[in-house]
C-alpha positions as CSV (number, residue, x, y, z in Angstrom):
1,M,0.0,0.0,0.0
2,A,2.7,2.5,1.0
3,R,4.5,2.4,-2.3
4,H,1.4,3.5,-4.1
5,A,0.2,6.1,-1.7
6,V,0.5,9.9,-2.2
7,L,2.4,10.9,0.9
8,M,2.8,14.4,2.3
9,L,5.5,15.4,4.7
10,L,4.6,18.5,6.7
11,V,7.1,19.8,9.2
12,V,5.1,21.6,11.8
13,V,5.7,22.9,15.2
14,M,4.0,26.3,15.3
15,S,0.8,27.4,13.4
16,W,-1.4,30.6,12.6
17,N,-5.0,32.0,11.4
18,W,-6.7,35.1,10.0
19,G,-10.0,35.4,11.7
20,G,-12.0,38.5,12.3
21,A,-9.5,41.3,11.8
22,A,-10.4,44.5,9.9
23,A,-9.6,44.2,6.2
24,Q,-6.0,45.0,5.6
25,V,-3.5,44.0,2.9
26,F,-0.6,42.0,4.4
27,R,2.4,42.0,2.0
28,P,5.0,39.3,2.5
29,P,8.5,40.7,2.6
30,W,10.1,37.7,0.8
31,N,9.6,36.3,-2.7
32,G,5.8,36.8,-2.7
33,T,5.2,33.2,-1.8
34,F,3.5,33.5,1.6
35,P,-0.2,33.6,0.6
36,M,-2.0,36.4,2.3
37,G,-4.5,39.0,1.2
38,P,-7.2,41.4,2.3
39,G,-8.4,40.2,5.7
40,G,-7.1,36.7,4.9
41,G,-10.4,35.0,5.6
42,G,-11.6,33.8,9.0
43,A,-12.1,30.5,10.6
44,G,-13.9,28.6,13.3
45,S,-17.2,30.3,14.1
46,V,-16.5,33.1,11.7
47,G,-16.0,30.9,8.6
48,G,-12.6,29.6,7.3
49,G,-10.8,29.9,4.0
50,G,-13.7,28.2,2.2
51,A,-14.0,24.6,1.3
52,A,-13.9,23.7,-2.4
53,A,-17.1,22.5,-4.1
54,A,-15.6,19.1,-4.5
55,A,-12.7,17.5,-2.5
56,S,-9.4,17.4,-4.4
57,V,-8.3,14.2,-2.5
58,P,-10.4,11.4,-1.1
59,A,-9.0,11.7,2.5
60,M,-6.3,13.1,4.7
61,F,-4.8,11.2,7.7
62,V,-3.0,13.3,10.4
63,F,-0.2,12.1,12.7
64,G,1.1,14.7,15.2
65,D,1.2,16.3,18.6
66,S,-0.7,19.0,20.4
67,L,-0.3,21.4,17.5
68,T,-2.8,19.2,15.6
69,D,-4.5,17.2,18.3
70,N,-8.3,17.7,18.0
71,G,-9.4,15.6,21.0
72,N,-7.5,12.3,21.0
73,N,-6.3,12.9,24.6
74,N,-9.8,13.8,25.9
75,D,-10.5,10.3,27.3
76,M,-7.0,9.6,28.5
77,T,-5.6,9.9,32.0
78,S,-3.4,12.7,30.8
79,L,-2.2,16.2,31.9
80,A,-2.1,17.2,28.3
81,K,-5.8,18.1,27.6
82,A,-7.6,21.1,26.1
83,N,-11.2,20.1,26.2
84,Y,-12.3,23.0,28.3
85,L,-12.8,26.7,28.0
86,P,-11.0,29.0,27.1
87,Y,-9.7,26.5,24.6
88,G,-12.0,26.5,21.6
89,I,-13.5,29.9,22.6
90,D,-13.5,30.9,18.9
91,F,-14.3,27.5,17.5
92,A,-17.9,26.9,16.3
93,G,-18.2,23.7,18.3
94,G,-16.6,25.1,21.5
95,P,-13.9,23.2,23.3
96,T,-13.0,20.0,21.4
97,G,-9.5,19.2,22.6
98,R,-7.8,21.6,20.2
99,F,-4.9,23.5,21.8
100,S,-6.0,26.7,20.2
101,N,-8.7,29.3,20.5
102,G,-10.0,27.9,17.2
103,Y,-8.7,26.2,14.1
104,T,-5.5,24.2,14.0
105,M,-3.3,24.2,10.9
106,V,-4.7,20.9,9.6
107,D,-8.2,22.2,10.0
108,E,-7.4,24.9,7.5
109,I,-5.6,22.5,5.1
110,A,-8.6,20.1,5.2
111,E,-10.9,23.0,4.3
112,L,-8.7,24.1,1.5
113,L,-8.7,20.6,0.1
114,G,-12.5,20.5,0.2
115,L,-12.6,18.0,3.0
116,P,-14.7,18.2,6.1
117,L,-13.0,18.8,9.4
118,L,-11.4,15.4,10.3
119,P,-12.7,13.5,13.3
120,S,-10.4,12.4,16.1
121,H,-9.6,8.7,16.2
122,N,-11.9,8.5,19.2
123,D,-14.8,9.9,17.1
124,A,-14.1,8.1,13.8
125,T,-17.0,5.7,13.9
126,G,-19.5,4.8,11.1
127,D,-18.9,6.9,8.0
128,A,-16.9,9.5,9.9
129,A,-13.6,7.9,8.9
130,L,-14.2,7.9,5.2
131,H,-12.7,11.3,4.5
132,G,-9.8,10.8,6.9
133,V,-8.9,10.7,10.6
134,N,-6.8,12.7,13.0
135,Y,-4.6,10.6,15.3
136,A,-2.5,13.5,16.7
137,S,-1.9,13.3,20.5
138,A,-0.7,16.1,22.8
139,A,2.7,15.4,24.4
140,A,3.4,12.7,21.8
141,G,6.8,12.4,20.2
142,I,8.8,10.4,17.8
143,L,10.3,8.5,20.7
144,D,8.0,6.4,22.8
145,N,9.3,7.8,26.1
146,T,8.8,11.5,25.1
147,G,6.2,13.3,27.1
148,Q,6.0,10.8,29.9
149,N,5.7,13.8,32.4
150,F,2.2,14.2,31.0
151,V,1.3,10.6,31.7
152,G,-1.2,9.6,28.9
153,R,-0.5,10.3,25.2
154,S,-0.2,8.3,22.0
155,P,3.4,8.3,20.6
156,F,3.9,7.9,16.9
157,N,4.1,4.1,17.0
158,Q,0.7,4.0,18.7
159,Q,-0.8,6.4,16.2
160,I,0.3,4.1,13.4
161,K,-1.5,1.2,15.2
162,N,-4.6,3.4,15.4
163,F,-4.3,4.0,11.7
164,E,-4.1,0.3,11.0
165,A,-7.3,-0.2,13.0
166,T,-9.0,2.5,10.9
167,L,-8.0,0.7,7.7
168,Q,-9.6,-2.5,9.0
169,Q,-12.8,-0.6,9.9
170,I,-13.0,1.2,6.5
171,S,-12.2,-2.0,4.6
172,G,-14.9,-3.9,6.5
173,K,-17.5,-1.1,5.8
174,L,-16.7,-0.9,2.1
175,G,-16.4,-4.6,1.5
176,G,-14.1,-6.1,-1.0
177,G,-11.0,-6.0,1.3
178,A,-7.8,-4.1,0.7
179,G,-8.2,-4.1,-3.0
180,K,-11.2,-1.9,-2.9
181,L,-9.6,0.5,-0.4
182,A,-6.3,0.8,-2.2
183,P,-7.3,3.3,-5.0
184,S,-8.6,5.8,-2.5
185,L,-5.6,5.4,-0.2
186,A,-3.3,6.0,-3.2
187,R,-4.8,9.4,-3.7
188,S,-5.0,10.3,0.0
189,I,-2.7,12.7,1.8
190,F,-0.8,11.8,5.0
191,Y,0.2,14.7,7.2
192,V,3.0,14.0,9.7
193,G,4.1,16.8,12.0
194,M,6.2,15.7,15.0
195,G,9.4,16.3,16.8
196,S,8.9,19.4,19.0
197,N,8.1,17.3,22.1
198,D,11.2,15.2,21.6
199,Y,13.1,18.4,22.4
200,L,10.8,20.3,24.7
201,N,9.5,17.3,26.7
202,N,12.5,15.0,26.5
203,Y,15.9,16.4,25.4
204,L,15.6,19.7,27.2
205,M,13.8,18.4,30.3
206,P,16.1,18.1,33.5
207,N,14.5,14.8,34.6
208,Y,15.5,13.1,31.3
209,N,19.1,11.7,30.9
210,T,18.9,12.3,27.1
211,R,21.4,15.2,27.0
212,N,24.0,13.1,28.7
213,E,23.5,10.3,26.2
214,Y,23.5,12.4,23.0
215,N,24.9,15.7,21.8
216,G,22.6,17.7,19.6
217,D,23.8,16.2,16.3
218,Q,23.6,12.7,17.6
219,Y,20.1,13.2,18.9
220,S,18.8,14.7,15.6
221,T,20.3,11.7,13.8
222,L,18.6,9.3,16.3
223,L,15.2,11.0,15.6
224,V,15.6,10.9,11.9
225,Q,16.6,7.2,12.1
226,Q,13.6,6.4,14.3
227,F,11.2,8.5,12.2
228,V,12.2,9.7,8.8
229,I,9.0,11.7,8.2
230,A,9.2,14.5,10.8
231,G,10.4,18.0,11.4
232,V,10.6,20.7,13.9
233,G,9.8,24.4,13.6
234,S,11.0,27.3,15.7
235,M,10.6,26.8,19.5
236,A,13.1,29.3,20.9
237,C,10.6,32.1,21.1
238,I,7.5,30.5,22.4
239,P,6.4,32.1,25.7
240,N,7.5,29.0,27.7
241,M,11.1,29.3,26.5
242,R,11.1,33.0,27.1
243,A,9.7,32.4,30.6
244,R,12.5,30.0,31.4
245,N,15.2,32.4,30.2
246,P,16.3,34.9,32.9
247,A,16.9,37.6,30.3
248,N,13.4,37.0,28.9
249,M,14.9,36.5,25.4
250,C,14.7,33.9,22.7
251,S,17.0,31.0,23.3
252,P,19.5,30.6,20.4
253,D,20.7,27.2,21.6
254,V,17.3,25.7,20.9
255,D,17.5,26.9,17.3
256,D,21.0,25.4,17.1
257,L,19.3,22.0,17.8
258,I,16.4,22.5,15.4
259,I,18.1,23.7,12.3
260,P,20.3,20.6,11.9
261,F,17.4,18.3,12.4
262,N,15.2,20.0,9.8
263,S,18.1,20.0,7.4
264,K,18.5,16.3,7.7
265,V,14.8,15.7,7.2
266,K,14.9,17.8,4.0
267,S,17.8,15.6,2.6
268,M,15.6,12.6,3.5
269,V,12.6,14.0,1.6
270,N,14.7,14.2,-1.6
271,T,16.0,10.7,-1.1
272,L,12.5,9.3,-0.5
273,N,11.2,10.9,-3.7
274,V,13.9,9.3,-5.7
275,N,13.7,5.9,-4.1
276,L,9.8,5.8,-4.1
277,P,8.8,7.3,-7.4
278,R,5.1,6.3,-7.0
279,A,4.9,8.3,-3.8
280,K,5.5,12.0,-3.2
281,F,6.9,13.5,-0.1
282,I,6.9,17.3,0.5
283,F,8.6,19.4,3.2
284,V,6.8,22.4,4.6
285,D,9.3,24.7,6.3
286,T,7.3,26.2,9.1
287,Y,10.6,27.1,10.8
288,A,11.1,29.7,8.0
289,M,7.5,30.8,8.2
290,I,7.5,31.4,11.9
291,S,10.9,33.0,12.0
292,E,9.8,35.5,9.4
293,V,6.6,36.5,11.2
294,L,8.4,36.8,14.5
295,R,11.0,39.1,12.9
296,N,8.3,41.2,11.3
297,P,5.1,40.8,13.3
298,W,3.7,44.2,12.3
299,S,3.9,43.3,8.6
300,Y,1.4,40.6,9.3
301,G,-0.9,42.5,11.7
302,F,0.5,41.1,15.0
303,S,1.5,43.3,17.9
304,V,2.0,40.8,20.7
305,V,4.9,38.4,20.1
306,D,6.4,37.5,23.5
307,R,3.5,36.2,25.6
308,G,0.4,34.0,25.4
309,C,-3.2,35.1,25.2
310,C,-3.9,33.0,28.2
311,G,-1.8,31.1,30.6
312,I,-0.1,31.6,34.0
313,G,3.2,33.0,35.1
314,R,5.8,35.1,33.3
315,N,4.8,35.8,29.7
316,R,1.7,33.7,30.4
317,G,4.2,31.0,29.6
318,M,4.8,28.9,32.7
319,I,1.5,27.0,32.7
320,T,-1.1,26.6,29.9
321,C,-4.6,28.0,30.1
322,L,-6.5,27.0,33.2
323,P,-10.2,26.0,33.0
324,F,-12.4,29.0,32.5
325,Q,-9.5,31.4,32.7
326,R,-10.3,34.7,30.9
327,P,-8.1,35.0,27.8
328,C,-7.0,38.3,26.1
329,L,-9.8,40.1,24.2
330,N,-7.7,41.1,21.1
331,R,-6.7,37.6,20.1
332,N,-6.1,38.5,16.5
333,T,-3.1,40.6,17.5
334,Y,-1.4,37.7,19.4
335,I,1.0,35.2,17.8
336,F,0.7,32.8,20.7
337,W,-2.4,31.4,22.3
338,D,-0.8,29.8,25.4
339,A,2.7,28.9,26.6
340,F,3.4,26.6,23.6
341,H,0.7,27.0,20.9
342,P,-0.2,29.6,18.3
343,T,-3.5,31.4,17.9
344,E,-6.1,30.4,15.3
345,R,-5.0,33.3,13.2
346,V,-1.5,32.0,13.0
347,N,-2.7,28.4,12.4
348,I,-4.7,29.5,9.4
349,L,-1.9,31.5,8.0
350,L,0.4,28.5,8.1
351,G,-2.2,26.3,6.6
352,K,-2.6,28.6,3.6
353,A,1.1,28.9,3.2
354,A,1.5,25.1,3.2
355,Y,-1.4,24.8,0.7
356,S,-0.3,27.4,-1.9
357,G,3.2,28.7,-0.9
358,G,6.2,28.9,-3.1
359,A,9.3,26.7,-3.3
360,D,11.1,28.7,-0.7
361,L,8.5,27.4,1.9
362,V,7.2,24.1,0.5
363,H,9.6,21.7,-1.2
364,P,9.5,20.3,-3.8
365,M,5.8,21.4,-4.3
366,N,2.9,22.7,-2.2
367,I,-0.1,20.8,-1.0
368,Q,-2.3,22.1,-3.8
369,Q,0.1,20.8,-6.3
370,L,0.5,17.6,-4.4
371,A,-3.2,17.0,-4.5
372,A,-3.1,17.2,-8.3
373,W,0.1,15.2,-8.7
374,Q,0.1,12.0,-10.7
375,P,3.0,9.4,-10.6
């Protein structure tokens, strides 16, 4: 099955949306490939980028962490949950388990592909799984022991097992076994965005021995060997990292870890595309996207870059949003929603860039081109 599937590699650690701001023209300061426009479109309860009349792919399957989790941790004994207000305050369905005030990046991508919002694995019953499933789990990582401080989570290996269970479910529903399912899978998109927790909640955590076992280069090699379809965006400037730094500044040593890892993954994408010609892998450089917006926030309509819209402690970055905590009112001006996660507006911006961005951001093609690709 895998050698015939259309595969998509998305490298995601931060995300962004456009909702509700007054109409403005946001002009990208590089190469004209970051898709923006008047107002940029809203999301969640105010309407997203607009689903196409017909889906351009049969389905999308999502593997990831809290940046794309849409409720898979809700029923777990876990400290990594977001199924309460103020999470989801701007989402039409209210709190669902999304670590955002509204849309995640994959919500926007699904909408742009003409797909419905994907169900979580927990909710993918009956016909709900036919257009794809989201398996992402907050605190999950490439390595099985990543995120153990949060207790319950589904690491990547478990997410793959959940996907296998979905295939059995769909195959049984459609009848005809794997042969009937294969053509749809061959045109489906697989989104994989993982790796941030392997640094934030493993390598950089004092109760892990990982830094004593591996230097930065060795660790990035280990992660790529364990999971060749992954990538990490910029983490040095999230409110949590600022709150940990006595100078309240971005931490350059984190970027020193991330850049080599993403570079290794981009070599891997090129190799996979050569060795698996009937599949197609793409690399979305969210590190470049986020770094640009953090450098020039005013160009994109953001005015608050160093703290979360909700949360506790310095920069609202020590603890994530508490139940029924009152968030900031001007959410469209914030890059970060809480200590670790971006606002809906940022998530949708990233989704649009991944969908129709240029070669400087999405390599070797964007998601729109991937959906139309034929081997």
